[in-house]
C-alpha positions as CSV (number, residue, x, y, z in Angstrom):
1,M,62.9,-146.9,-84.4
2,T,65.4,-145.5,-86.9
3,A,68.4,-143.4,-86.1
4,Y,66.6,-140.4,-87.7
5,A,63.7,-140.8,-85.2
6,F,66.1,-140.9,-82.3
7,I,68.0,-137.9,-83.6
8,G,64.8,-136.0,-84.1
9,L,63.6,-136.8,-80.6
10,T,66.9,-135.7,-79.2
11,I,66.6,-132.4,-80.9
12,L,62.9,-132.0,-79.9
13,F,63.6,-132.7,-76.2
14,T,66.8,-130.6,-76.3
15,V,64.9,-127.6,-77.6
16,C,61.9,-128.0,-75.3
17,G,64.3,-128.3,-72.3
18,Q,66.2,-125.1,-73.3
19,L,62.9,-123.2,-73.7
20,L,61.6,-124.5,-70.3
21,V,64.8,-123.6,-68.5
22,K,64.7,-120.1,-70.0
23,S,61.1,-119.6,-69.0
24,A,61.8,-120.9,-65.5
25,S,64.6,-118.4,-65.1
26,F,62.1,-115.5,-65.4
27,E,60.4,-117.0,-62.3
28,F,63.4,-117.7,-60.0
29,G,65.4,-114.7,-61.1
30,P,69.1,-114.1,-62.0
31,F,72.0,-116.0,-60.5
32,P,72.9,-114.2,-57.2
33,K,76.1,-112.1,-56.9
34,Q,76.5,-112.9,-53.2
35,L,77.4,-116.3,-52.0
36,S,75.0,-115.9,-49.1
37,A,72.0,-115.7,-51.5
38,L,73.0,-118.9,-53.4
39,F,71.1,-121.4,-51.1
40,Q,67.8,-119.5,-51.5
41,F,68.4,-119.2,-55.2
42,L,68.9,-122.9,-55.6
43,I,65.8,-123.7,-53.5
44,R,63.7,-121.4,-55.7
45,A,65.2,-122.8,-58.9
46,F,65.0,-126.5,-58.1
47,T,61.5,-126.3,-56.8
48,N,60.3,-124.6,-60.0
49,I,58.2,-127.0,-62.1
50,K,59.4,-125.5,-65.4
51,L,63.0,-126.1,-64.4
52,I,62.3,-129.6,-63.3
53,A,60.5,-130.3,-66.6
54,G,63.4,-128.7,-68.5
55,L,65.9,-130.9,-66.8
56,L,63.7,-134.0,-67.4
57,C,63.7,-133.1,-71.1
58,A,67.5,-133.0,-71.0
59,V,67.5,-136.5,-69.4
60,I,65.1,-137.8,-72.1
61,A,67.2,-136.1,-74.8
62,S,70.2,-137.9,-73.5
63,I,68.5,-141.3,-73.6
64,M,67.4,-140.6,-77.2
65,W,70.9,-139.6,-78.1
66,M,72.4,-142.8,-76.7
67,S,69.8,-144.7,-78.7
68,A,70.8,-142.8,-81.9
69,L,74.5,-143.4,-81.3
70,S,73.9,-147.1,-80.9
71,L,72.7,-147.1,-84.5
72,V,75.0,-144.7,-86.4
73,D,78.4,-143.1,-86.2
74,I,78.7,-140.0,-84.0
75,S,80.4,-138.2,-86.9
76,Y,77.2,-138.7,-88.9
77,A,74.7,-137.9,-86.1
78,Y,76.4,-135.0,-84.4
79,P,76.0,-132.4,-87.1
80,F,72.2,-132.8,-86.8
81,M,72.4,-131.3,-83.3
82,G,73.0,-128.0,-85.0
83,L,69.2,-128.1,-85.7
84,A,68.6,-127.4,-82.0
85,I,70.5,-124.1,-82.4
86,V,68.3,-123.3,-85.4
87,L,65.0,-124.1,-83.6
88,V,65.9,-122.3,-80.4
89,L,66.9,-119.2,-82.3
90,A,63.7,-119.4,-84.4
91,L,61.5,-119.9,-81.4
92,S,63.0,-117.3,-79.0
93,P,61.3,-114.3,-80.7
94,L,58.0,-116.2,-80.8
95,V,58.1,-117.5,-77.2
96,F,60.1,-114.8,-75.4
97,K,59.7,-111.8,-77.7
98,E,63.5,-111.6,-78.0
99,V,65.0,-109.5,-80.8
100,V,67.3,-111.6,-82.9
101,P,69.8,-109.5,-84.9
102,W,70.5,-110.4,-88.5
103,T,74.0,-111.6,-87.7
104,R,72.6,-114.5,-85.7
105,W,70.3,-115.4,-88.5
106,L,73.3,-115.3,-90.8
107,G,75.1,-117.6,-88.4
108,V,72.1,-120.0,-88.5
109,L,72.1,-120.0,-92.3
110,V,75.8,-121.0,-92.2
111,V,74.9,-123.8,-89.7
112,C,72.1,-125.0,-92.0
113,I,74.5,-125.0,-95.0
114,G,77.0,-127.0,-92.9
115,L,74.3,-129.5,-91.9
116,W,73.3,-130.0,-95.5
117,I,76.9,-130.6,-96.5
118,A,77.5,-132.9,-93.6
119,S,74.5,-135.0,-94.3
120,R,75.7,-135.8,-97.9
């Protein structure tokens, strides 16, 4: 496989992992404020199939990233990771009905311009 394929798979699995972890967080709830509730929170979190799948995606993304870096310089590959930011921001209103303010979209535009410049 080419470096671009490994980079693309890294981004794909990173985005999927982030979306799965966010989705799981709705099921196991917010991080507890009291230390006494931490153990039960961790049990609920780490027995949640979406969280487990999200963490597995992170592991797969890491393997893809190691593969990409074995083929190209990190200074070339790393700017492409900004695409994960773009995709998570674009998918969060669709998947979670989040409201994304225009300032975040502007920030993503700046990231995209930076990615275009860095890829030259």
